[in-house]
N, C-alpha and C positions, 0 to 999 in steps of 0.2 A: 180184514184189518190193514190198512196200508202201512208200508214201511216206517213212516214217521209215529204212527199210533204204537206200532210194535216196539220201537225205541223207547218212546215214552213210556209204555208199560214196563220193559225191562228197567228203566232207569228207576222207576217209581217202586217196582219190586226189589231192585236192588238196595234202595234207600232203606226200605221196611227190614229187610234181610241184616243189614249192617247195624240198624238201631236194636233190634231184636238180639243179634248176636253178641255186640257190645254190652248188652245190659246182663246177658247170661254170664258172660265172660268175667265182668265186674262182680257180679254176685257170688259167683264161685270161688273167684281168686281172693276176694277180700276177705272172706272166712277163714282161706288157707292163710292170709298173711296176719290176720287177727290171731290165729292160733298160735302164731310163731312170737307172739308179743311184740309187735311192731305198732307205734303210734299210730292214732288215726291220722294225724298231719302228714307222716312219712307213706302211710296207705293211700292218700289223697295224693301225693306227690309221685308215687310209684305205680301200686296195683290199679288205683282208679284212673290214673292220668293215662298210663300205658293201656289199659284197657278200652278205655272210650278213644284212644288213638290206634286201635287196633284196625279199625276201618281203612285210616290212612296207610298203615303199614300193608293191609291186603291188597288194596288198590295200587298203591304203588309197585308192589313186587309183580302183581298180575299185569300191569303196563309195561315193566322191563321185559318180563318173559315174553309179553305179546307184541315186543318192538315199539311201542308206544313210549319212547322215553320223555319226551315232553310233556304228557301227561302225568308221568311220575315225579318229575321235579316242580311241575306247576301246582300239582297237587299239595306237595309239602310247602312250598313257599307260600300258598294262597291260604292254606289252613292256619298257617302261623300268623299271618296277616289277620284273618278272619276271627282267630281266637283271641289276639292280644286288643284289638280294635272294636270288634263287633259284641263277641261274648262278655268280656270285661266290661265294655260301655252298656249293654244291655241289663247286665246282672246287677251294675251299680244303680242305674235307673230304678230297677225293682226295691234293692235295698243297699245303702251305701255299705261298701265292702272293706270291712277291716282286714288288716294285712298282719300275718304274725311275723314277729322279729327275725324268725329262722329265713322266711322267705326273702326279707329285705336285705339281711345281712348275707346271705348264702346263694340261695336260689336265682335271684334275678342277675347279680354279679355274673353267675355261672352261665346261665342263658346267653348273657350279653357276650361273654368270652367265647362260647359255643357258636354263636351267630358270626362273630368276627372270624373263627376259625374256618367256618364254611365259606366266607367271602375269599378268604387267602386261598382255600384249595381251589375254588372254582375260578381263580384268574386265568388259569391257562386255557379255559374254555372246556375242561373235562374233569369229570370226578372218577377217577380210576378206581380200580378193584382194590389199590393199597389204600386209598383216600377212604373207600368205604369200610375198610377193615379197621382202619385208625379209628373212625368214628364209632364203629361197634364196639371197640376196646375202650374208648371213653364211655360209653353207656354202661359197659360192665362195671368199671371202676365207681361211676358215679352212684351206680344202684347199690355196689356193695357198701360204699362208703356212708350211704344215707341209712341203710339197714343197721350196720354196725353202730352208726351214731345214735340211732333211735334204741337200740337195745343196750346200749351203754348207759344212756339216759335213764331207761326203765329201770335197770339194775340198780341205779343210784337212788332212784325214788322208792323202789320196793325196801332197800336196805335202811332208809330213813324213816319208813314206816314199819320196819320189822317183818315184812313178808316178803316171800321166796318170788325172785323176779322171773317174770317170764312162763310161771306155772299157772295152770289154771285153778280155778276154784273147786273146792273139793265137792266130788260127787259131778263134775262137769265133764270128765273125760271119756265117760262110758257114752254121754249124749253126744260128744264131739265125734267119736268112733261111729256112732250110729248114722252121723249126718255126712261123713266123708264120702260115700259112693254118690249122695245127691250131688255135693258141690263138684265133685270129680265129672259128674254127668253134665252138669250146667256148663263148665269149662269147655267140655268135649261139644256139646251141642252149640255153644257160642262160638268156637272156632270153625265149625262146620257152616254155620250161617253165615259168618264172615266172610268165607272161601266163597261161597255161592254168591253173596252179595256184591262183593267186589267184582266178580267177573261178568255180572249182569250190569253193574254200573259201568265198567270199563267199555264193554262191548257198545252200550247205549250212548256214552258220550263219544266215543269214536265216530258213530253215527251222525250224531249231531254237528259234530266238527265238519264231517265232509259236506252232509246237506247243507249247511248253512255257510259254507266256505270260510270257516273261521279255524285258526289253528288249534292244535290238540293242547298248545301249551295254554292258551287263552281259556280253553273250556276247563283245563285242571285249575287254573288260577281263581276261576269264579263258580262254576256250576259244581264241579266235582269237589273242589274245596269246601264249600258251603256245605253240601250234602254229607261229605265224610265227617264233617265235624258237628252233627247233629247231636251224637251223644253228648260231646262237651257241652252244647246248648243246654240240653235237656238236664244233664248233671249240676252244672253251674248254677241254673237258674232254680232247680229245686233246693240245692243246698243254701241259696240266698234266702229262699222262703222260708225254709226250716231253721235259720239262724245260725247254720254250719258255714259262716262266712270264709272262714279259712280254707275248708274244702273246696269253696267256689272257686277263689285264687289259687289254690296249690294245684287244683285240677288243671287250670288253664297253662300254669306255668311248667308243671310238668309233663303235660301233652305237648308243649311245644319243644321242649328239650328232647321228648321221646322221638317227635317227628324228624327233629335234625339228626338226632344220633342213631335213632333206630331204623326209622324209615329210609333216610338217605344211605344210612351205612349200608343195609341190607341190600338196597337197589343197587348200590356200588359193586358189591360183592357178585350179586347176581347178574350184572351187565359182562363181568367177565374182563378179559384182557383190552376189549375196545373200550370199556369205560360208559359214564353217561356223558353224552355231550352237552354242555350249558348254552343254551342260547344267548345270543348277544344282548336281546332284550332285558332277559334275566340279571345279566351281568352290569348292565347300564342302569336298570330301574329297578325291578321288583326285589332283588336281594338288598338293595340299599334302602327300599321302603319298609322291608322286614325289619332291618337293622334300626331305621328310625322309629318304628313301632314299639320294639324292644327298648331302645333307650328312654322313650318319652313315658313309658310305665314307671320305670324306676322312681324318679322325682315324685310321681303322683303318690306313691306309696309312702314318701315322706310325710306328706301333707296330713298330719294328725293319723299316720299309719292307717289311713283309709282311702278308698277312692269315694268321692261325693258323686251326688247326683249330676251336679254340674260337670264334674271330669269325665262322668260315664258320657252325657250327652256330648262333650267334645270328642271323645273317642268314637262314638258312633258317627259324628260328622265327618271326621278325618277317613274312617272306612267308606262312606258314601262318594267322598271326592275320589278316593282310589279307584273304586270299583266304576264310577263315571268315568275316568280317565282312561282305564283300560279298556272297557267296551267302546268309547269313543275312538280308541286309537285302533282297536281291532277292525272298526267299519272304515277306518281311513277316512275319518272326518277331515275336510281341510280347513287349513287355517289353525289346526290344533297345535299346541304348543310341543316341541321337541322334549323328550324324556329327560335329557340333561338340564334343560332350562326348568322344566317342572321341579325336578329334584333339588337343583342346588339354587334356583332362584325363588321358588315357592315353598317345597315341603322342608328345605333345610333351614332356613330363618324362622318357619314356624314352628319346628321342634325345638331350635334354641330359644326363642321366645316363651315356649311352654315349659321348658327345663328351668329358666331363670326364674320365670313368674312362681312354679309351683315351690321351687326351694326357697323364694323369697316368702311367699306365705306360711311355709312350715317354719319360719324363724329359728331355723337351727341347720346345721349339717346333718351328717349321717347320725342315727339314732345310737345312743351310747347303750 
């Protein structure tokens, strides 16, 4: 077997291990979270979203430890663009996605704020260990606030129904205790598969980059970003088909939040005093595309509090255009427009037009 086939086998094996590991981790962690009295929406925004983002975390951490910092950053930025444009677009094509009020009022504005924070931190061309620690602290605050908010709401609902809040139904405690070792074993197995899969995927991706003469950053923005987002694809589409449309959207929004705060936060800390160098192309183009993708989703949620099939198709077209430009730029295609021209002369007017059209179609401003 030649080196290219070996790299392909490692890449595919890494993807399978990541998907299986994330599934096992989500199953085990979801049971633990529900036992603590956390609402399904918050489980989607935290446990499920964080679990499906575990491949991004594993790949980014492995990349930093292995010295492939471009792969670590490209993986996170590319995954967020993939999540917001491709996964939401594809899921909306399957079933128009209803959006929970909490996502509109709280989670999407928060994600926009986090994206702007990352842009600010990256302007000096380096994500320092202090920047990483700040992002991790924000993740801790965000998670604690969500859990506290959910438990407070559950207590209020339980009091209104004259039912003790956060307590299991009669006879369920023993059943839960019996299942606890199984759930812990699932979590442990999931973590082990994630570590193994991330190592294989990073090794194969670096080999691809070197053999094709493409930078690790471009591989991270495209192949690795799509590969590590496969759990989000499967989760969101399955949730949409089952009618759990809140989970489909919550999974994407929560995953993007975790990618920025958890994956980049841990990567910055692991990089130590040297920090993570931010490529000029990221500063000039990809980070701004990620912000544009985040901004364009917010007003889409206002239009009847759902993402329609038409809006889903437009999101997919936006992703296809971004991917085509990245690949053409990586090949050094002659006559290609400069990133700044594409960003401010083409993408920015399209985003503004989409924002205005979506808010006009909604017939109102922010939902009450």
